[in-house]
C-alpha positions as CSV (number, residue, x, y, z in Angstrom):
1,M,-11.3,-0.8,2.6
2,D,-8.7,0.9,4.7
3,Q,-5.3,1.1,2.9
4,E,-3.5,-0.7,5.7
5,E,-5.9,-3.7,5.3
6,Q,-5.2,-3.9,1.6
7,L,-3.9,-7.3,0.4
8,L,-0.9,-7.1,-2.0
9,T,0.4,-9.6,-4.4
10,Y,4.2,-10.4,-4.5
11,K,4.4,-8.2,-7.6
12,E,2.8,-5.3,-5.8
13,V,5.1,-5.7,-2.8
14,A,8.1,-5.8,-5.2
15,E,7.0,-2.6,-6.8
16,Y,6.3,-0.9,-3.4
17,L,9.8,-1.9,-2.1
18,H,11.5,-1.3,-5.5
19,V,13.0,-4.8,-5.5
20,S,12.5,-7.9,-7.7
21,I,9.8,-10.5,-7.1
22,T,12.5,-13.0,-6.4
23,Q,13.7,-10.8,-3.5
24,V,10.2,-10.7,-2.1
25,Y,10.2,-14.5,-2.0
26,R,13.5,-14.3,-0.1
27,Y,12.0,-11.9,2.4
28,V,9.1,-14.3,3.0
29,K,11.5,-17.3,3.6
30,E,13.9,-15.3,5.7
31,P,14.5,-17.4,8.9
32,M,15.1,-14.7,11.4
33,N,12.5,-12.1,10.4
34,P,10.2,-13.4,7.6
35,L,7.8,-11.0,5.8
36,P,4.4,-12.0,7.1
37,R,2.1,-13.5,4.5
38,I,-1.5,-14.8,4.2
39,V,-2.1,-18.0,2.3
40,L,-5.6,-17.7,0.8
41,S,-5.5,-21.0,-1.0
42,P,-2.7,-23.1,-2.6
43,G,-0.9,-20.8,-5.0
44,T,-2.7,-17.7,-3.7
45,V,-0.6,-15.7,-1.2
46,R,-1.1,-12.1,-0.2
47,I,0.7,-9.7,2.1
48,R,-1.3,-7.2,4.2
49,M,-0.1,-3.6,3.7
50,R,0.0,-3.0,7.5
51,D,2.2,-6.1,7.9
52,L,4.5,-4.9,5.2
53,I,4.8,-1.5,6.8
54,A,5.5,-3.0,10.2
55,W,8.0,-5.4,8.8
56,T,9.9,-2.6,7.0
57,H,10.0,-0.6,10.2
58,G,11.4,-3.6,12.0
59,I,14.1,-3.9,9.4
60,F,15.2,-0.3,9.3
61,D,14.3,0.9,12.9
62,N,15.3,-2.1,15.0
63,P,18.5,-1.5,16.9
64,N,18.9,-5.2,17.5
65,N,18.8,-6.0,13.8
66,E,21.5,-8.6,13.2
67,T,22.4,-7.1,9.8
68,A,23.2,-3.8,11.5
69,E,25.3,-5.6,14.1
70,K,27.3,-7.4,11.4
71,E,28.1,-4.1,9.6
72,E,29.4,-2.5,12.8
73,K,31.9,-5.2,13.4
């Protein structure tokens, strides 16, 4: 399987991003730019590596990121 197609658990995402699992739950529930997830069954959720990479690029590379705008003000 291609690494970008790899499905990650919340724990694996937390380890990859160096954040807590609680923070990963917050990212998924973020109203403006939620971390994309795949619900395989009730209680079984995964995050595709390519979606995680794209999401992180959107957070750090997006000039229209609201967080960046707030910090500039």
